[in-house]
NUTOR-274357 format. One record per atom (N, C-alpha, C): residue in three letters; x, y, z. Coordinates in pm, whole numbers, plus 50000, padded with zeros to 5 digits. Atoms other than C-alpha are relative to their C-alpha. Layout:
AlaXYZ...
//
This chain:
Met500415011450079Met313644989050669Met500874999449875Phe499195001950120Phe315764974550388Phe499094996349884Val500795002950119Val314224974650041Val500964995949889Phe499165004850109Phe315794954149763Phe499755008449875Pro500214992450123Pro316374974649448Pro499454990949890Leu500585007750110Leu314354963249149Leu500974999749883Ser499185000950121Ser316164951048842Ser499275007349887Lys500644993550114Lys315414965248499Lys498684993249962Ala501265007250023Ala312774938248458Ala499205001250130Ser500774997949878Ser310184950048711Ser499244987450040Arg500685011749946Arg308454924948932Arg498735004450070Thr501274997149934Thr304974923249076Thr499804990450115Val500345008149884Val304024910849419Val498585003750040Val501364997749953Val300424906849528Val499974995850146Leu500115002849857Leu299954909149904Leu498535000950036Gly501425000349964Gly296464898450008Gly499844997950148Ile500255001249857Ile295354904150365Ile498504998850018Asp501425002849987Asp291984888450436Asp499395007750117Ala500794993149898Ala289424908650634Ala500695012450056Met499304988049954Met291704939050661Met499105012249983Asp500744987450007Asp289994971950742Asp500985010749955Leu499054990850059Leu291814996150514Leu500065013450074Arg500004987449925Arg290735026750713Arg500864999150124Leu499195001849880Leu292305012851029Leu501484998749966Val498605001850040Val295495002150850Val500635013549963Lys499474986850037Lys295935036950699Lys500225008750124Arg499874991949878Arg295325053551036Arg501184995350085Trp498925005349916Trp297675030351228Trp501365001749933Ala498754997850072Ala300325033250956Ala500445014550017Ala499684985849984Ala300155071350977Ala500455003150143Glu499634997949860Glu300445069151359Glu501334993150035Gly498735006649975Gly303605047951325Gly499904986050059Ala500185013349941Ala302115015651461Ala500274988749900Leu499785010150105Leu302564997251127Leu501065005149902Pro498984993950086Pro305905009150986Pro500224992849867Phe499795007250125Phe306284981550727Phe498895003149900Leu501124996850090Leu302794986950584Leu500005014749962Ala499904985850034Ala303345024650601Ala500965002049884Gly499044999350110Gly306395020150377Gly499404995049870Leu500655005250120Leu304384999150133Leu498965009849947Leu501034990550041Leu301535024350129Leu500615012349932Asp499334988450059Asp304025052050045Asp500534997149859Arg499315003150126Arg305625033449752Arg499224991549902Cys500665009950086Cys303125008749611Cys498545003549977Pro501444998050023Pro299705010349449Pro499204990950092Leu500865007349908Leu296894998549671Leu498654997949933Val501295003450058Val293774980649548Val499194992850105Ser500895006449905Ser290844971349767Ser499134990049926Leu500825010550060Leu288984939149688Leu498684999150074Ser501335001749941Ser285244937049750Ser499374987649940Thr500745011550049Thr283044906749721Thr498765004849927Pro501204995750073Pro280434912249449Pro498744994250062Ser501285004949952Ser276784908349541Ser499724986349937Arg500385013550043Arg275514872549513Arg501194990649980Val498845009050004Val279034857949537Val500334996350142Leu499635004449867Leu279834837049841Leu501465003850027Gln498674994649972Gln282884852450011Gln501124989749987Gly498965010250005Gly284814819750032Gly500454996349860Ala499645003050139Ala284904817449652Ala500915010649940Val499234989050056Val286814850249608Val501494996649989Trp498565003050005Trp290354838349697Trp500354989949891Pro499695009250112Pro290284807849465Pro499855006749864Ser500174992950126Ser288984830649188Ser501185009349973Leu498844991150015Leu291794855749251Leu501244992149959Leu498795007950027Leu294444828549245Leu499974992549867Thr500085007750125Thr293134809248945Thr499635008649880Gly500424991250110Gly291724838148740Gly498724995449933Val501275004750058Val288454819648678Val498905001350104Ser501164998549911Ser284954821848825Ser499764987250081Pro500335011949921Pro283604798149093Pro499364988949915Gly500605010050087Gly281634780848818Gly501044991649928Arg498935007650067Arg284934770448657Arg500894992650100His499095007049907His287114762548962His499254991050097Gly500825009149921Gly284244746749158Gly500225000650150Leu499754998949856Leu285384758649503Leu499015009850062Tyr501014992049932Tyr282574771349725Tyr500114997650150Pro499965002149854Pro282394776850101Pro498804991850046Gln501125007549942Gln280204755150321Gln499135009050086Ser500764990549919Ser279154784850536Ser500605013849983Gln499504986450005Gln279524822350557Gln499205008650096Leu500704990949911Leu278474852550761Leu498725005149935Arg501224993750050Arg274944865750726Arg500275014849980Thr499834985950031Thr274784900450573Thr499665008650121Gly500244990649891Gly275144927350841Gly500144994250139Ser499855005949866Ser275994903551128Ser501224990950004Tyr498935009849986Tyr278544879251263Tyr499424985950017Asp500635013249994Asp276054850251255Asp500434991849880Val499585009050108Val277314820651053Val498804992049955Thr501105007750056Thr274874803550822Thr500554990149899Ser499635010050099Ser275134772350609Ser499545004849864Ile500434995850134Ile274994778250235Ile498704993249961Arg501275006750028Arg272094753550230Arg498815008250048Asp501084991849945Asp270074779150431Asp499785012849921Leu500144987750077Leu270514806650171Leu498924998649894Arg501074999650099Arg267664816349943Arg500615000649861Cys499515000050137Cys268304808749577Cys499675013449935Gly500214987150066Gly268784841549389Gly500085011850093Ser499904989049907Ser269154861949708Ser501425005450002Ser498654994649983Ser272094883949790Ser500744990850095Ala499235009249916Ala274894863249945Ala499885004050147Gly500084997749857Gly274414859750318Gly498625002750051Glu501364997849955Glu270674865350327Glu499334986550022Pro500665012949975Pro268824836550496Pro498684999049927Arg501305002250066Arg265704821250349Arg498915006650078
//
């Protein structure tokens, strides 16, 4: 793999991979199945992003990109997965004040 040398003015790149299971990526990288990501894991800091309780998952990416909360950017998902399952629920079916993904 070719890596471009950094200039004296360092640069930052944010690589966001949605729904990535970090445990699997680390294992597969160590096994040689993901050589590019293995190289990144060896040289770059790694930060895992979690969705805070009571935040709808679809609002996380706009918040990351804009640096403001969903209340400021106004972008909310129309549906999301129910907690602990792969069942999709409409945000209208969620209980006010409940943890995100819990049906009424």
